[in-house]
C-alpha positions in Angstrom: -20.6 87.4 -261.4 -18.0 84.6 -261.6 -14.4 85.0 -261.3 -12.6 82.9 -264.0 -9.2 82.0 -265.0 -7.1 83.4 -267.7 -8.6 82.7 -271.0 -5.2 81.9 -272.5 -4.5 79.2 -270.0 -6.9 76.2 -270.7 -5.9 74.9 -267.2 -7.2 78.1 -265.3 -3.9 78.7 -263.6 -4.7 80.1 -260.2 -1.7 82.3 -260.4 -2.3 83.9 -263.9 -4.5 86.8 -264.5 -8.2 86.5 -263.7 -11.2 88.4 -265.5 -14.8 88.6 -264.3 -17.7 87.1 -266.3 -21.2 89.1 -265.6 -24.6 87.8 -266.2 -27.4 90.1 -266.9 -30.5 89.1 -264.8 -32.8 92.0 -265.3 -32.8 94.4 -268.3 -34.6 97.6 -268.3 -37.4 96.1 -270.3 -37.5 92.3 -269.0 -39.6 91.1 -271.9 -37.1 92.1 -274.5 -35.2 88.9 -273.8 -37.4 85.8 -273.2 -34.3 84.0 -271.9 -33.7 86.6 -269.1 -37.6 86.7 -268.5 -37.2 83.1 -267.1 -34.8 84.2 -264.5 -37.7 85.5 -262.5 -39.4 83.3 -259.9 -43.1 83.6 -260.3 -44.1 81.1 -257.6 -43.5 83.4 -254.4 -46.1 85.9 -253.2 -45.7 88.1 -250.1 -48.1 87.5 -247.1 -48.3 91.1 -246.2 -45.8 91.3 -243.4 -42.7 89.9 -241.7 -42.0 88.0 -238.4 -45.6 86.6 -238.5 -47.0 85.1 -235.4 -47.6 81.6 -236.3 -50.4 81.0 -233.6 -52.3 84.0 -235.2 -51.7 82.9 -239.1 -54.4 81.3 -241.1 -54.4 80.8 -244.8 -56.9 80.0 -247.4 -57.6 80.3 -251.1 -60.7 81.3 -253.2 -61.9 81.3 -256.6 -63.1 84.7 -257.9 -66.5 83.5 -259.4 -70.0 83.8 -258.2 -70.1 80.9 -255.5 -71.5 80.3 -252.2 -68.5 78.6 -251.1 -65.6 80.3 -253.0 -63.0 78.1 -250.9 -64.1 74.9 -252.7 -63.9 73.4 -256.0 -67.9 73.6 -256.6 -69.7 75.2 -259.5 -72.9 77.2 -259.4 -74.8 74.0 -259.3 -72.9 72.5 -256.6 -71.2 69.9 -258.7 -67.3 69.4 -258.3 -64.8 67.6 -256.0 -65.7 69.9 -253.0 -61.9 69.9 -252.1 -60.4 73.1 -250.8 -58.4 75.0 -253.5 -55.2 75.1 -251.1 -55.3 71.4 -251.3 -55.7 71.4 -255.0 -52.6 73.9 -255.3 -50.3 71.7 -253.0 -50.6 73.4 -249.6 -52.1 70.3 -248.0 -49.7 67.5 -248.6 -49.1 66.4 -245.0 -50.7 66.3 -241.6 -49.8 68.9 -238.7 -47.1 66.3 -237.5 -45.4 66.3 -240.9 -46.6 62.8 -242.0 -47.5 62.3 -245.6 -51.1 62.8 -246.4 -53.7 65.5 -246.5 -55.6 66.5 -243.3 -57.8 69.2 -244.6 -55.4 71.9 -243.1 -52.9 73.9 -245.0 -49.3 73.1 -244.2 -48.6 76.3 -242.4 -46.1 74.6 -240.0 -43.8 74.0 -243.1 -41.2 76.7 -243.4 -40.4 75.6 -247.1 -44.0 76.8 -248.0 -44.9 79.1 -245.5 -41.9 81.3 -244.6 -43.4 83.4 -241.8 -40.3 85.0 -240.7 -39.9 86.5 -244.3 -43.5 86.8 -245.1 -43.4 84.8 -248.0 -45.7 82.1 -249.6 -43.8 79.8 -251.5 -45.0 77.2 -254.2 -42.7 74.1 -254.8 -39.8 75.2 -256.8 -40.8 72.7 -259.6 -44.0 74.5 -259.7 -42.7 77.3 -261.9 -46.2 78.5 -263.1 -48.7 77.7 -260.2 -51.8 79.0 -262.1 -50.9 77.4 -265.3 -49.6 73.8 -264.5 -50.7 70.6 -266.2 -53.8 68.7 -265.5 -51.7 65.7 -264.2 -49.7 67.8 -261.7 -52.8 69.4 -260.1 -54.3 65.7 -259.7 -51.2 64.6 -258.2 -51.3 67.4 -255.8 -54.9 67.0 -254.8 -54.3 63.3 -254.2 -58.0 62.5 -254.3 -59.9 60.3 -256.5 -62.8 62.6 -256.4 -60.7 65.3 -258.3 -60.9 65.3 -262.1 -59.3 68.3 -263.5 -61.1 68.4 -266.6 -64.6 68.3 -264.7 -63.1 71.1 -262.2 -63.5 74.9 -262.3 -59.8 75.1 -262.5 -60.0 73.6 -266.3 -61.5 76.9 -267.3 -59.8 79.4 -264.9 -56.1 78.8 -265.6 -53.9 82.2 -266.1 -51.4 81.5 -268.8 -50.9 85.2 -269.4 -49.4 85.7 -265.9 -46.1 84.1 -267.3 -45.9 85.5 -270.9 -43.2 88.0 -271.6 -44.5 91.4 -272.4 -43.6 95.1 -272.1 -47.1 96.2 -272.8 -48.6 98.1 -270.0 -52.3 97.3 -271.0 -51.3 93.5 -270.6 -49.4 94.0 -267.4 -52.5 95.7 -265.9 -54.9 93.2 -267.3 -57.3 91.5 -264.8 -56.0 88.3 -263.9 -57.5 87.8 -260.5 -59.3 84.5 -261.0 -57.9 83.2 -257.5 -57.1 85.0 -254.4 -55.2 84.1 -251.2 -57.1 84.8 -247.8 -54.6 85.6 -245.1 -55.1 86.5 -241.5 -52.2 87.1 -239.0 -50.5 89.3 -236.5 -47.1 90.7 -237.6 -45.0 91.8 -234.7 -42.6 93.8 -236.6 -41.5 97.6 -237.2 -40.4 96.7 -240.7 -42.3 96.4 -243.7 -41.9 96.4 -247.4 -43.9 98.3 -249.7 -43.8 95.6 -252.5 -42.2 97.8 -255.1 -38.9 99.1 -255.8 -37.5 102.4 -257.3 -39.3 104.7 -254.8 -38.9 108.1 -255.7 -36.6 109.9 -253.0 -38.4 112.2 -250.8 -41.9 111.5 -252.3 -43.0 109.4 -249.4 -45.3 110.3 -246.6 -45.5 107.9 -243.6 -48.2 108.1 -240.8 -48.7 106.1 -237.7 -52.2 106.4 -236.3 -52.7 109.5 -238.1 -49.6 111.1 -237.1 -47.1 112.2 -240.0 -43.7 110.6 -239.1 -40.2 112.3 -239.7 -37.8 110.6 -241.8 -34.5 109.7 -240.1 -36.3 110.4 -236.8 -39.2 108.0 -236.8 -38.4 105.9 -239.7 -35.7 104.9 -242.3 -36.6 104.1 -245.9 -34.6 102.1 -248.6 -35.8 103.7 -251.9 -34.2 101.0 -254.0 -36.1 98.1 -252.3 -39.0 99.7 -250.8 -38.2 98.8 -247.2 -39.4 100.9 -244.4 -38.2 100.5 -240.8 -39.8 102.5 -237.8 -37.4 103.6 -235.2 -37.5 105.4 -231.8 -40.7 106.2 -230.1 -42.6 105.3 -233.4 -41.4 101.8 -233.2 -41.9 101.8 -229.4 -45.5 102.9 -229.5 -46.8 100.1 -231.9 -49.8 98.1 -230.7 -52.0 95.6 -232.1 -54.4 98.3 -233.4 -51.8 100.6 -235.0 -52.6 101.8 -238.6 -49.3 102.5 -240.6 -49.9 104.6 -243.8 -47.5 105.2 -246.7 -48.2 107.5 -249.6 -45.3 107.5 -252.2 -44.3 107.4 -255.8 -42.3 105.0 -257.7 -41.0 104.3 -261.2 -42.3 100.9 -262.5 -39.4 98.6 -263.6 -41.1 97.9 -267.0 -41.5 101.7 -267.8 -38.7 103.8 -266.4 -40.2 107.1 -267.8 -43.5 106.2 -265.9 -44.3 107.5 -262.6 -47.1 105.9 -260.4 -48.5 107.0 -257.1 -49.9 104.6 -254.5 -51.3 104.7 -251.0 -51.0 101.8 -248.7 -52.1 101.1 -245.3 -51.0 98.2 -242.9 -52.6 97.0 -239.6 -50.3 95.5 -237.2 -53.2 92.8 -236.8 -54.9 92.4 -240.0 -56.9 90.3 -242.3 -56.2 90.6 -246.1 -57.2 89.1 -249.4 -54.6 89.1 -252.0 -55.3 88.3 -255.7 -53.0 86.1 -257.8 -51.8 88.5 -260.3 -48.8 88.6 -262.7 -45.8 87.5 -260.7 -42.6 89.2 -261.8 -44.3 92.5 -263.0 -45.2 95.5 -261.0 -48.3 93.8 -259.5 -48.3 90.2 -258.8 -50.8 90.9 -256.1 -52.7 93.7 -254.8 -54.6 94.2 -251.3 -58.3 94.5 -251.6 -60.8 96.5 -249.7 -60.9 93.6 -247.1 -57.7 95.0 -245.5 -58.3 97.9 -243.0 -58.1 100.2 -246.0 -58.1 99.8 -249.6 -54.3 99.5 -249.9 -52.9 99.0 -253.4 -49.5 97.5 -253.0 -48.0 95.5 -255.8 -45.2 93.4 -255.2 -41.8 93.3 -256.7 -40.4 90.3 -258.4 -38.1 87.6 -256.9 -35.0 86.8 -259.1 -32.9 83.7 -259.2 -29.3 84.6 -259.1 
């Protein structure tokens, strides 16, 4: 929303009347307007917690094909560049001291990419479609003469449908899990996000280590943004082995009349694999069964304002 001078005064006299110009960022059905669709940032993914302990954090990427080494660009015959996928996608551009040049380790020290405080993985802003970029850009990021895009597995595993406007439930839910992030960390926080918005008020059941918690006594919840905050004895009693479970219903943003139910479980210290699903829909990522439970927590889109 922008405050603008009087339309009858070309000089925009600050003493004259003002009106407010408003810009629609998110319609009820985002794909109805392809221009508005582009406002959503589709290169940001949640890491499954906030206030992540940097010392415990590790990150990797895997391709979802039958491979003995899914973290490397190698086909079933063992041919390929042999580079780590996180390097090919631009997560190894400098060494651990910040000097230019890959060192074989993800740049987890770089807060512009790994925002551990807010629990976000951020591809470069100029990489608006991380899983559908150009051959030249991937070769630039890999920065290795042994990487040839056309000869790599990536050439056959791009995911352009992740970034195509649609209101179709079938398309939104289609399997686009060709790559996944592998994340391990401890998150010292009593606050966490369910990854969806529009939670139905009163539909949630929150448990801590099997004990059902009481709303406004043990926790608070922001139904609009899916944020849960433990409080009192529940927050004080958290440990590295604590298990937090949430059952809830929500209204997907792409189908206001639809209701969906999800059951999610968090461990304070956990290892998770997240699939690179459609950013900007109701399910950019989903937790897999490698997490302490088979949580299904689709993440909400991040919109540029």
